[in-house]
C-alpha positions in Angstrom: -69.9 -45.8 -28.3 -72.5 -47.5 -26.0 -70.1 -49.1 -23.9 -67.9 -45.4 -23.8 -70.8 -43.8 -22.3 -71.8 -46.7 -19.8 -68.3 -46.6 -18.2 -68.8 -42.7 -17.4 -72.3 -43.3 -15.8 -70.1 -46.2 -13.5 -67.2 -43.8 -13.1 -69.5 -41.2 -11.8 -72.7 -43.2 -9.3 -73.8 -39.0 -7.8 -74.0 -36.6 -11.0 -74.4 -34.1 -8.3 -70.5 -35.0 -6.5 -69.7 -35.0 -10.2 -71.3 -31.1 -10.4 -69.2 -30.5 -7.1 -66.0 -31.6 -9.0 -66.5 -29.3 -11.3 -67.8 -26.5 -8.9 -64.5 -26.7 -6.8 -62.3 -26.8 -10.2 -63.5 -23.5 -11.7 -63.0 -21.8 -8.4 -59.4 -23.1 -7.7 -58.9 -21.9 -11.4 -60.1 -18.7 -10.5 -58.4 -18.6 -7.3 -54.7 -19.2 -9.5 -55.0 -15.4 -12.3 
């Protein structure tokens, strides 16, 4: 389980970037409706 957590951290070195991606995704979903 520890290895998976480390991979996630390496995949997203910038938490802010990940948060921005989530926001864009939610906005696109709202527009799609």
